N, C-alpha and C positions, 0 to 999 in steps of 0.2 A: 872363260874356258868353255868351249862347246864340243861335245862328242859327236862326230859326224855320223856315227851309227844310229844315233837317236834323232837326228834331224835330216829327214829325207830330202828336203829342198836345198840343203847345203850340198855343194858339189865341187870337185876339184877341176881345175883348168890347167892348161899347159903352163900358165904363169903363176899359179898359186891356188888359193882357195876363194871361192865366191859364196857369200852368205847373205841372204836377204836381210835388209836392214831391220825389218820388223821383228826378226828373231832376237835382235839385240835390245829392243826397246825396254824390256823389263829390267835391264841392267843399267839404264841411263839415269843420271841425276843431273841437276842443274849445274852448268859450268863445264869444265873440261873432263872428259872421260877417257882414260887410257885403257884401251881394249886390246886383248890378245886373243887371237883365234888360232887354234891348233887343230889340224885334221889328222885322223888316224885311220889306218886300214882295219879290216875286220880282225886281222892277226895282231893288232896292237902295234903296228909299225907306224912311226910318225911320217906323214906325207909332207906337210908344210906347216909353217907357223908364221903368222903375221901380227904385227903390233901397229896400232894407229890411234890417233887422238880424235875423239868425236866431241864437238863443242855444242851444247844445247843452249847456252846463254846468249841472248840477243845482243847486238852491238850497242855501245854507249856513245852518244854524241856529245862532245864538249865544244861549245861555241866560245871562242876567245875574243872575237871582234866582229862588229857589223859597221861598216863604214860607207858613207855616201861617196860615190865616185863620179857624180855628174850625169847629166842627160837622163835623169830618172832611174838610174841604176844604183844598186848597192852591192858591196862585196862582203861576203860572209866567210870568215876563216875559223878554223878550229881543228879538232882532232876526232877521229873515229877510232874507238878502242874496241877490239874484238880479238879474242885469243885464237879463233880459227883462221883469221886473215882472209883476204880475198873478198871482203865485203864491198857492196856497192852503195852509193848514197845519192839520193835525189833531194834537192831543195826547191820547193814549189814546182816540182816536175822537171827541174833542170839537173842534169847529171853533174855531180861534183867530182873532178878528178882527184884520185887519192895517191899520195906518194909517202910511203912509210907511215901510213895512217893519218898524215896531215892532209887537209883539204883547204882550198880557196876557190870560191865560185862567185861569179857575178850574175845577178838576176835583176829583173825589173823591181823597183821599189814596191813594197807591199806592207800592209799593216799587220798581216798574219803570215807567219812563216811555218811551212809544213816540212818536216824532215822525215824521210823514209829511207831506212837502211836495211839491208839484208845480207847475211853472210853466206858462205858456200854451203852451209847445212840447212839453209832456209829459215833460220831464226831471224825474226823481223823486229824492228823498232819503228814506230810511227807515232809522231806527236806534233802538235801545233802550239806555237807560242805567239803571243800578241806583243806588238812593239809600238809604243807611242812615238809621235814625232817622225822625223825622217830617219833616225838611226838610234840604236841603243848600244852602249858599250858592254852591257851585261843585262841579263834578263832573269827574272825569277818567275817560275810558274808554280802555282799552288793548286792542287786538284782537290775539290770538295766532292767526294763520292757519295753514294747513296747513304752510307752509314753516317757520314758527317751531316747530311741533311736531316737524318733522324735525330742526331744529337741537337741540331738547331731547333728541331720541332719540340724536343723534350724541354729545351730551354724556354721556348715560348709557352709551353704548358705551365711551367713554373711561374713565368711572368704573369700569365693570365689567371692564375689561381686554379681552383677546382673546376675543371670544365664540366663536371657532372651536374653543376648547378645551371648550366645553360638551358636544359630542357624544362625544369620546373619554372624557370624565370619567364618562359614564354607565356604563361597564364596572365602576365601583366600586360599583354598586348591586346586584351579584349576590348570591344568585340572584334573578332577576326573577320566577320562578314555580316552584312545585312542587306535586305532588299525585298522586292515584291515579285511574285510569280503569278501571272494570269493563267488560269488552268480550268477549262471546261465551265465557263460561266462564273467562276469564283476567283478571288485573288488571295494568294497566300502571302502574308507579310511575315518575315522571319528575321531572326537574329541568331548568330552562331557565336557562342563563347567557349573558350577552351577551359575545361574544368580540371583536367588531369593531364600531366605530361611527364613521361619518364623515358629514360634511355640508358644505354650502357655508357661507359666512360669514352667521351669523344677523343679523337686524336687529330693532330694538325696535318695538313697537306701542304707541301711546298715543292714546286718544281718549275723549271723553265717552260714557257709555252711551247706546245708541239708545232706551232705554225712558224716555219722558218722565216716568213715574211714579217712576222710580228715581234716587235721588241717588247716582250711582256713576260710576266711571271704569273703562275697560277698558285694562289694561296687559298686555303680554306680549311674546312673541318669535315671529318668523317664521323657520323653519329650512328652507332650501331644500335640494334634492338629498340627501335623507336616505337612508342605506344602513346597515343593521345586520345582522350575522350572529350567530345564536344557536346555541349547542351544546345539543342535547337528549340527555341521558343518563339511564339508569335500568335497570330490570329488568322482565321479563315473568314474572309468577308464574302457574303452572298446577299441575295435579295431577302433572305430570311434573317439577316443580322450578322453578328460577329461571334465567332466561337474560338476560344483560346485553345492552344495545344502546346505540348511539351514532349520532346523526344530526345534521343541521343544518337550520336554517330561516333563509332570507335574506329580508329585507323591504326594500322601497324605497318611497319616496314623493316626489312632486315637491315637496311643501311640507307642513310641519307647523306649524300655528299653535297656540301654547301661550298661552292667554288666561287672564288673572286678572281676574275681575269683582270690583272693590273698592268696597264701600259706603263712603261718605264722611260723616263727621259733624264737628261743631265741638266742641272741648273746650278751655276756657281760651284762646280766641282762636287755636287751632291746628287745622288740618285733620288729622284722624286717620282711619286705616283701620279699618273694621269687619272682621267675619269674611269671609275671602276664599274664593272658589270658583274653583279652577283647573280648566280644561277643555282638552282637546287635540282638534283636528280635523285629519285627514289628507286630502291631495289625491292621487288616483291611487295608492292603496295596492296594492302587488303583493307576493305571497308565493310563494316557491318552497321546496321541501324535498328532502332527500336522506336515504336510509337510515333513515327512520322506521319503527317497527314497524307491521305491518298493523293497521288499525283506528284508529290514532292520529289521522289527519287527518279521519276521519269523526266523531270526537268533538271534537277540537281543530280546529275549522274555521277558515278564513281570517278569518271575521267575529270569532270568539272570539280568535284571535291578534291581530287588529287592535285589539280592545277591550283586550286584555292589554297590548299595546304602548302604547296611549294612556294607560292607567293608570300604566304604568312611567315614561313621559315626565313625566306630571304630578307623580308622586312625586319623581322625580329633580330636577326643575326648580323645585320649591317654594321651596327656599332661595334660588335665584337670583332668582326673581320677588319674594320678600319683600324682598330687598335693593333690587330695582328700585323697588318701592312706597315703601320708606323714603326712597330718594334723591329720587324725584319729589316726595313730600310735603315733604321738606326744601327742595327748590327752591321750591315754591309758598309754603311758610310763611315762608321767609327771603329771598325774592327781593328784591333791591335793584338799582336801575339808575339811571343818570343820563345825560341827554342834554344836550349843551352847545349853546346857541344864542347869538347875538350879545347880550351884555349880561346873560345870566342862564343858570343851569343848572337843569334840571328833575331832581329826584331822587325816586325812588320807593322806598317801603318797603311792601310788600303784606302787611298784617296782617289776616287774615280775621276778620270779626265774624259773618257769616252766609253761607250757601252755598246755591246752587241749581245743579243740573245738569240739562240737557235734551238733546234730540237733537243740536243744533248749538251748544250754549252751556253754558259753566260759569262761574258768576258768584260772586265773593266780594268783599268790600269791603276797602278799603285806605286808607291815607293817605300823603301825600307832601308835598313842599314845593318852592317855587321860591326859589332863592337868587340874588341879584344879585351882580354883580362889584364892587360898591362896597366901600370899606374897611370900612364898617359895614353888612354885608349885611342886606337885608330878607328875612324868611322868612315864607312864607304856608303854613299847613297846610290841607289840604282832603281830604275823603273822596273816594272814587272806586270804580271797579269794574274787575274783570278778567274778560274774557269771550272765548270762542273762537267 
């Protein structure tokens, strides 16, 4: 109910009342909205009244069949459900004619099917499903969103134990560097050992590769509040003899991201990892030193120490990340789940047959079944897809 005296932009026309749609927006909810608009004069005389339905819920697409029709074509049939009516539908860019909500359209055979629907009010549905083989009779799509990735990361944290022990364990990698530096007629022989290593509680990182041409996942660890103390010992050799020295280098970083770029392939219906490339990036790296010999820092600069530190981290955490990769792939390869509904249970066994990874999506195929609660349960097997 809108009072025309309080809405300047609403105005009467010869055929009724015209009201800008944005004035009604605060009254809209999801689904069908029955809206009544009444216009009054300043003397409280009713001018006109109109009632109409405004639908904000996007269309729903139900695919009932996908059949091969020869010559590299498939026919997709189903129903588009939308209370507003008048929706349009594209399947892989091909317009699907609608008759009483039913549709049937032929398109070139494709492994991935993109459905785009829009109703008369502009509410849209847009999604892609993957289909193995030449055709599917039914398809299951399961979306693993950012929250689910976080759940998986939490599971990995439990599997790997207390990640806070990662940093103290790095002291077992000593020495992390050694060498000789010729400087102004003398030679500095040095060895660097990590004596103290602390950090905040690390967290796992897991997402598809951002490179659409690369079939890979990025896995790794985020290590906050990093602090490491290194003992630098050695000798300074000159014509006058050898002189020992001992100093320290302290490094801190707000965050160290240790990333493992993992190429993925399919072998024997299993996702397997290819050659892995571990990299480390540091945020706000700061280095301080004490009692180092003259000339040492001019040769071993902060940039070189940072690179050395990154290399040491990558080496030390390789085993941890390999275990992470193995566990993640085990989860994907053997993931099973079930969801109980009234009268039936949906069970999933995700068994990959082919794989595609892109910036926002990782797809591989699976099969599952629906089991009823009857004494003689009916079971239906169907292919499907898993994507993020």
